[in-house]
C-alpha positions, -999 to +999 in steps of 0.1 A: +609-057+279+591-076+302+600-117+293+561-133+302+553-126+262+581-156+255+549-181+271+523-165+241+518-174+204+495-150+189+473-147+155+466-117+143+440-102+110+451-093+083+480-099+055+502-071+064+528-066+086+519-033+094+497-025+131+490-058+149+521-079+145+546-055+147+528-045+180+524-084+194+563-082+188+571-048+201+551-046+235+542-080+241+575-100+229+557-127+218+574-164+207+556-168+180+526-160+157+508-180+139+491-181+104+454-185+090+435-182+058+430-141+064+469-137+063+477-157+036+476-144-001+507-157-022+541-173-020+556-141-025+534-119+002+534-149+026+574-146+023+576-111+027+558-108+054+572-131+073+608-112+061+595-082+078+583-099+111+615-118+119+636-090+108+615-068+135+616-098+159+655-100+158+661-064+162+638-061+192+641-093+205+675-107+197+657-138+187+636-149+157+599-162+158+582-197+155+560-186+123+534-213+127+502-225+102+478-257+105+489-278+073+474-312+080+462-314+047+425-324+038+405-302+052+427-289+075+453-270+052+454-227+055+477-226+023+460-230-004+471-228-043+495-223-055+507-240-026+509-279-026+473-291-009+484-328+013+456-351+010+437-356+045+455-381+070+426-403+061+434-406+025+470-402+032+465-439+050+453-452+018+487-442+000+518-459-009+541-444+022+566-433-003+540-414-017+531-398+009+561-389+022+568-374-011+540-346-013+544-338+023+581-329+020+564-310-014+550-294+010+577-290+038+601-272+015+576-249+003+565-239+041+600-232+048+609-210+013+582-188+028+597-187+061+572-211+080+593-227+106+564-247+126+538-266+115+509-278+133+509-312+124+504-342+120+473-350+139+485-381+160+448-392+177+432-425+170+394-421+152+369-449+144+355-442+108+323-426+125+342-399+147+344-369+147+384-367+142+379-398+114+389-375+082+417-359+104+428-392+117+454-418+098+429-440+113+422-465+144+456-490+138+483-476+166+511-491+151+500-478+111+492-443+126+527-442+138+543-448+114+523-424+095+527-394+120+563-401+121+567-403+081+549-368+082+572-354+110+606-362+090+594-355+058+587-320+077+613-320+101+644-330+076+634-300+054+637-272+081+598-272+096+596-284+134+564-307+133+536-305+164+520-346+170+488-332+183+462-334+206+481-352+233+474-376+250+447-382+222+415-370+214+404-393+187+379-411+210+361-380+217+323-377+206+325-340+209+339-316+194+361-293+217+359-260+195+326-263+200+317-276+236+332-298+262+348-329+254+348-364+277+372-392+264+363-422+287+388-444+280+410-464+304+447-460+314+450-491+299+438-486+266+452-453+264+485-462+275+480-498+246+465-472+219+460-436+220+497-426+235+516-449+210+520-423+178+536-393+203+554-419+224+567-432+190+575-394+172+590-387+209+614-410+201+621-400+170+627-358+183+593-347+180+598-311+186+564-298+195+534-315+213+499-301+216+476-304+242+439-315+238+409-297+257+393-327+263+382-338+297+399-375+305+376-392+332+406-415+337+432-394+339+421-361+358+385-359+359+382-322+373+401-298+341+409-301+303+439-318+297+454-285+287+453-273+320+462-306+336+498-311+357+490-348+355+485-347+319+509-319+310+535-322+328+528-359+347+525-377+315+540-357+287+573-344+305+578-372+331+564-406+322+575-400+285+602-382+287+593-353+263+620-329+266+606-307+233+579-280+234+545-281+246+517-257+234+480-256+240+458-259+213+435-223+208+425-213+242+399-195+231+377-228+218+344-232+236+359-259+260+386-238+270+364-206+272+335-218+287+353-219+316+386-189+312+395-163+295+424-163+281+444-148+304+433-172+332+440-199+305+473-188+297+481-188+334+469-222+344+481-240+312+514-227+319+515-232+357+501-273+344+536-272+319+531-259+290+554-239+272+534-217+248+500-205+254+481-202+218+454-173+217+444-171+178+420-143+176+443-112+180+458-088+194+433-081+224+432-120+235+471-119+233+473-089+257+449-102+279+468-134+277+505-114+285+490-092+312+481-123+332+510-138+327+528-107+343+505-108+373+510-142+378+545-139+375+540-106+400+524-126+430+545-157+428+519-179+410+543-184+379+578-188+393+609-175+373+623-214+370+590-220+347+599-195+324+637-201+325+630-238+316+604-229+284+631-201+276+654-227+272+635-254+256+630-227+229+665-220+222+672-255+220+651-259+193+655-224+172+692-236+175+685-273+163+663-264+136+663-227+125+700-218+110+680-190+088+645-179+101+641-158+068+628-169+037+642-182+002+656-155-022+627-146-048+645-167-078+640-195-052+605-192-045+601-182-086+612-222-095+597-237-064+563-219-079+567-218-114+533-235-119+516-206-108+525-173-101+538-165-068 
């Protein structure tokens, strides 16, 4: 099997392991899969789904998958009742810190019990009260946001769920939503270094597992391409200046801020060339195939050096060894106990 699939994380369409997700493993050898509401019915069903996917990955690929979800809390929470529904970042910022960590810890235990091993959170962006990210942000104070983002990260990682700070290098100052259009960030380097980068820097210092890149256009850092596709931001800033040695994953490459420039194939190649370890394509098999095939062509024509793939594989192995002692969901009796307040 070609190894380029190890640079791809894909979504799929149903709550069943049959067909699409198994094909993503067998034919493309993806690094991981991301779950959305369309894939989730109950704790027991998620555990059964993940169990089947991990068994197939270990049999076919001889490695486990990253099983990801967006469970920030508030409006961005794929896991609904009977799973714990954490408050939004804005609401969590008003809670006593021990109460916030307690609910995040409970959420982490539930995720790990059903086999989810990566939470694409916390949001580390600093957003003003009138910003489009306001509800998803811990606020504008970099020290307070750092403290809460790190508390969230620790609650996850202490209980077997890798955390992902997003959207690097900070999307809170954007007035546009990159899901819908180009998002321009006009912050100066001095402002970004003194404020926006602070939560990321502190989380990196405390052994953050993942960073997710922003699709924003940073006029001061690289006015030519969105952050996700910028080697100045992904390699120069995250890897070299901040010395981040975990995994860098893109935001969904099918958002309009990227889609208006490139299809998922060309975007995946550009993102990996810029320094990303994982290209995220959420819609399903067709986009994943395009990403995979474009990465294969880029490798064959030497646009993507083998050393680049090997570096990403090594970082993946390091995180899996550090955080994923057992890739499988908890036994049924553990699920029954954890979700005893509701049918699982």
